[in-house]
C-alpha positions, 0 to 999 in steps of 0.5 A, spaced: 500 500 500 502 507 499 505 509 505 500 514 509 501 521 510 501 522 518 500 530 517 494 530 511 488 533 513 483 528 511 488 522 515 488 527 521 480 528 520 479 520 520 485 516 521 482 509 522 480 507 515 488 508 513 490 504 519 486 498 518 489 497 511 496 498 515 494 493 520 492 488 514 499 488 512 501 484 518 508 486 520 510 492 522 512 497 516 517 502 515 515 509 514 519 513 510 516 520 513 518 519 520 524 514 519 520 509 523 517 502 523 510 503 525 507 497 529 499 497 527 496 491 530 495 490 538 500 484 539 506 488 535 504 495 539 504 491 545 510 488 544 513 495 542 511 497 549 514 491 553 520 489 549 526 491 554 531 491 548 527 497 546 528 504 550 525 511 550 531 514 548 531 522 548 535 525 543 537 532 544 532 537 540 538 541 538 545 541 542 545 548 544 544 552 550 538 555 547 535 548 548 538 546 554 532 547 558 527 543 553 532 537 553 533 536 561 526 537 562 525 531 557 531 527 559 530 527 566 523 525 566 520 518 567 517 518 560 524 519 557 528 515 561 530 508 562 532 503 567 536 504 572 534 511 572 527 510 570 526 505 576 529 510 581 525 516 578 518 512 578 519 509 585 521 516 588 515 519 585 510 513 586 512 514 594 508 521 593 503 520 587 500 514 590 493 511 589 492 513 596 494 520 594 490 520 588 483 517 592 484 523 597 483 528 591 476 525 589 472 531 594 476 536 590 475 533 583 467 533 585 468 540 587 472 543 581 467 539 577 461 542 580 464 549 579 465 548 572 458 546 571 456 552 574 459 556 570 457 552 564 450 552 566 450 560 566 453 560 559 448 556 557 443 560 560 445 566 557 447 564 550 444 557 549 450 553 548 457 552 551 464 549 549 465 542 552 472 543 551 474 550 553 469 550 558 469 543 562 474 538 559 480 542 559 480 546 565 478 540 569 484 536 569 489 543 569 485 545 575 486 539 579 493 538 577 494 545 579 491 544 586 495 537 587 502 541 585 499 547 590 500 552 584 496 559 586 489 559 583 491 566 579 497 562 575 492 557 573 491 560 566 499 560 565 499 552 565 495 550 559 499 555 554 505 552 556 503 545 556 500 546 549 507 549 546 511 544 549 507 538 546 507 540 539 514 538 539 511 531 539 508 531 533 510 529 526 513 535 523 513 541 528 514 548 524 519 553 526 514 557 530 512 551 534 519 549 535 520 557 538 514 556 542 516 550 545 523 552 547 520 559 550 515 555 554 520 550 557 524 555 560 518 559 563 515 553 565 521 550 568 523 557 572 516 557 575 516 551 578 523 552 580 521 558 584 515 554 587 520 548 589 525 553 593 519 556 596 516 549 598 523 547 601 523 553 606 516 552 607 513 545 606 506 544 605 501 538 603 502 539 596 505 534 591 511 539 590 513 539 598 512 531 598 516 530 592 522 535 595 522 530 601 521 523 598 527 519 599 529 511 598 535 508 600 539 515 600 536 517 593 532 523 592 530 527 586 534 532 584 532 539 582 532 538 575 528 531 576 523 534 581 521 540 576 521 535 570 516 531 574 511 536 575 512 539 568 510 531 565 504 531 570 501 537 567 503 535 560 501 528 560 496 528 565 491 533 562 492 531 555 490 524 556 484 527 560 482 532 556 482 529 549 480 522 552 473 526 554 472 530 548 474 524 543 469 520 547 463 525 548 463 527 540 463 520 538 457 519 543 453 525 541 454 522 534 451 515 536 444 516 538 443 509 541 449 510 545 447 517 547 441 514 549 444 509 554 449 514 557 443 519 558 439 513 561 444 511 566 450 515 567 453 513 573 452 506 572 455 506 565 461 511 567 467 506 568 466 502 562 464 508 558 471 512 560 475 505 558 471 505 551 472 513 550 480 511 551 479 505 546 475 508 541 478 514 539 485 514 543 488 521 546 495 518 544 496 515 537 503 514 537 509 512 542 516 511 539 521 507 542 529 506 539 532 499 539 538 499 544 540 492 541 538 488 535 531 485 536 525 483 533 517 485 533 512 481 529 517 478 525 521 484 523 528 485 525 529 492 528 537 494 528 540 497 534 539 505 533 532 504 529 526 506 531 519 503 532 512 506 534 506 503 537 500 506 534 496 505 540 489 508 536 490 503 531 491 497 536 485 499 540 481 498 533 484 491 532 479 486 529 483 480 532 482 483 539 476 487 539 469 485 537 466 490 532 472 495 533 469 500 529 463 501 533 462 505 540 460 500 545 459 504 552 458 497 555 464 494 552 467 489 558 472 486 558 476 492 554 483 491 554 485 497 550 492 500 551 490 507 551 494 509 557 500 505 554 503 498 557 509 496 561 514 500 565 511 506 561 504 505 563 502 512 564 503 514 571 497 519 571 492 514 568 489 513 575 488 520 576 485 521 569 480 515 570 478 519 576 477 525 573 473 522 567 469 517 571 466 523 576 466 529 570 462 524 565 456 523 569 455 529 573 455 533 566 449 528 564 446 529 571 446 537 570 444 538 563 440 531 561 440 530 553 446 534 550 447 535 542 452 538 538 450 545 537 456 546 531 461 541 527 466 540 532 473 543 531 479 538 531 486 539 533 490 538 527 494 533 530 495 526 529 500 524 535 495 527 540 488 527 538 483 531 540 478 537 539 479 545 540 472 546 540 466 542 541 460 547 542 454 543 545 447 545 547 440 541 550 436 546 547 431 543 542 
């Protein structure tokens, strides 16, 4: 087959037919545009995520002082490091960001959800519609993570723009403007967290920055760069999954009258399986790249040391060999072994928090507004790797 263009507008709008054809090729295929093998099937993509001969090797964007901050924000993060460094970082972070800590956020997620719904209701009453992304799905995880890290409420508006600028560098072909914005955002974000870190070391509180500054295991602690990189990662990766997973799933549901009726009839009972189906059906992260640290094999294809291979998570989650009727949205699907949060040692550390946020915010939305519908055609982000919407205007007016 002709190799797909990951930046083409029609592909970004709906990549699934092309990804299905790619899966039918069987083994991972070499992709000239990205210089990477693409593993499209569930089995191969899962192996890419779990194979210990493949590493998440961060390569310096530009070996210059201008990119110094961007580079260490990645090289000193859990996402872009491998054992033994990854094991040390993850172990230390999990001492503070553990299931007990996440569950303790439930009342605050409920509180923030209600506040955002109150604002959305006010806007809906005034204009007849509101933006499911800008007014609800997007600010929720940002506010939760800001609360978790102890960021001042007055500065929350800085976080999403910084994050969006940095994650544009994950795309297939970032523009020069994207590169400059990512470089500047990295410096500003890191400097901001550094100042908070210094203040919390002098006056520790109950926030995560204070706890990360104090965690220790066998004499090991997070150094300054590692602590800052962890905080930046929690915002970038943590809120992208929640925003895009929720937005993608809600748009799919609003376009499916049968599934929308099921959700409206029992939003609290369906919340958990609906969240998993949101993440499977239209994955928030579509491509996760790894590099061979030694010659290895995936799906019968030899990957030589230094070559790259990417797990196509969105494609894997539509694999006909694993999921019945995979192109059908089914909010009751169970079991649902999707890999929307990855797998192996790089399974998303923020997955439990993203699940908590979506499992609370989804039924509360339906409870508040009843049967919603699209007010206008949703506006999709022009991005394949991080797949989501910029704007989704909704209404419950007839």
